[in-house]
C-alpha positions as MATLAB code, in Angstrom:
seq = 'MPVPRKIIFYKQYFMEFYVAQSNEVRRKINQVLKLVETQEHIPEKFFRSIETTDGLFEIRVEVTSNIYRIFCCFDKGNMVVLFHGFQKKSQKTPADQIERAERLMEEYFKEKEMQQ';
ca = [
      27.411   -5.085   19.084;
      26.826   -7.572   16.632;
      22.970   -7.996   14.601;
      21.385   -9.835   16.960;
      19.352  -11.210   12.981;
      20.423  -11.855    9.263;
      17.794  -11.350    6.488;
      17.689  -14.698    3.604;
      15.803  -14.887    1.078;
      13.901  -18.225    0.262;
      14.520  -18.415   -3.833;
      13.278  -15.372   -6.114;
       9.531  -14.963   -4.348;
      10.496  -11.722   -2.510;
      12.425  -10.334   -4.548;
       9.775  -10.267   -7.187;
       7.766   -8.577   -4.896;
      10.122   -6.231   -3.668;
      11.801   -4.956   -7.442;
       7.673   -4.537   -8.731;
       7.302   -2.686   -5.748;
       7.750    1.995   -6.076;
      10.923    3.196   -5.214;
       8.468    5.194   -1.879;
       7.586    1.323   -0.607;
      11.258    0.216   -2.018;
      13.156    2.454    0.434;
       9.872    1.364    3.673;
      10.799   -1.573    3.634;
      13.857   -1.546    3.813;
      13.386    0.546    7.098;
      12.112   -1.638    8.349;
      13.742   -4.538    6.974;
      17.148   -3.122    9.167;
      14.441   -2.987   12.228;
      14.302   -6.515   12.276;
      17.299   -6.867   11.974;
      18.799   -5.015   14.639;
      16.251   -4.656   17.515;
      15.933   -6.670   20.564;
      12.522   -6.310   20.552;
      10.600   -5.806   17.321;
       7.347   -3.186   17.797;
       4.298   -5.879   16.911;
       3.532   -2.827   14.119;
       6.180   -3.919   12.504;
       6.575   -7.551   13.083;
       3.933  -10.105   14.744;
       3.267  -14.296   13.855;
       0.239  -15.055   12.575;
      -1.764  -17.412   15.978;
      -3.090  -19.915   12.725;
       0.463  -21.113   11.776;
       3.537  -22.607   13.331;
       6.459  -20.553   13.251;
       4.550  -18.062   10.171;
       5.031  -14.353   10.640;
       4.648  -11.573    9.171;
       6.855   -8.160    8.600;
       4.150   -4.721    8.239;
       4.818   -2.192    5.997;
       2.832    1.100    5.709;
       2.776    3.208    3.418;
       0.198    6.487    3.434;
      -3.413    4.411    2.870;
      -1.682    1.536    1.224;
      -0.345   -1.177    3.700;
       2.339   -4.251    2.576;
       3.195   -7.524    4.471;
       5.835  -10.309    4.202;
       6.026  -13.138    4.779;
       9.215  -15.216    6.791;
      10.199  -17.416    9.531;
      13.720  -18.010   11.942;
      16.086  -20.091   11.479;
      18.230  -21.127   13.949;
      16.849  -18.990   15.909;
      18.628  -15.606   14.183;
      18.090  -16.237   11.315;
      14.853  -14.313    9.717;
      13.764  -16.462    5.982;
      11.843  -13.272    3.544;
       9.424  -16.350    1.386;
       7.005  -13.726   -0.459;
       5.109  -10.679    0.166;
       1.346   -8.870   -0.785;
       0.097   -5.698   -0.801;
      -2.594   -5.867    1.427;
      -6.270   -4.571    0.123;
      -9.047   -5.823    2.339;
      -9.131   -6.202    6.544;
      -8.365   -9.248    6.574;
      -4.794  -11.422    5.901;
      -6.080  -14.039    2.964;
      -6.262  -16.759    3.515;
      -4.616  -18.053    0.691;
      -1.906  -15.832    1.064;
      -0.775  -17.273    4.462;
      -1.465  -20.897    2.482;
       0.700  -20.242    0.343;
       3.491  -18.714    2.568;
       2.679  -21.866    4.992;
       3.705  -24.339    1.813;
       7.146  -21.732    1.165;
       8.049  -22.423    4.509;
       6.991  -25.955    4.470;
       9.415  -26.296    0.432;
      11.989  -24.615    2.826;
      12.988  -26.907    6.135;
      12.382  -29.807    3.072;
      15.578  -28.572    1.572;
      17.087  -27.695    3.931;
      17.062  -30.946    5.444;
      17.530  -32.945    2.343;
      20.767  -31.104    1.631;
      22.300  -31.930    5.058;
];
């Protein structure tokens, strides 16, 4: 059975976030990314659309009482492009984090268009 999705990283943003995390957090991120790759229907607990944006999603990771978010989008239908992540410290996702993810998504698609 083929994997429904492929995950790629846009530049170094996600990896910078990832390597800064503890082993426990990285292990949980890996588990959630595997769900995103392999599950046809990803539970909203782990993956959801950012309603105020066009095409931006967040991958949701929870470790003990800490909450982490990884922004991403779809490309070519089944490819998930990871942008950056952060540790969430309040109920609401900070606007500056969403704005950063929107800028990175726009940059990604502009660069892709220029390569074609």
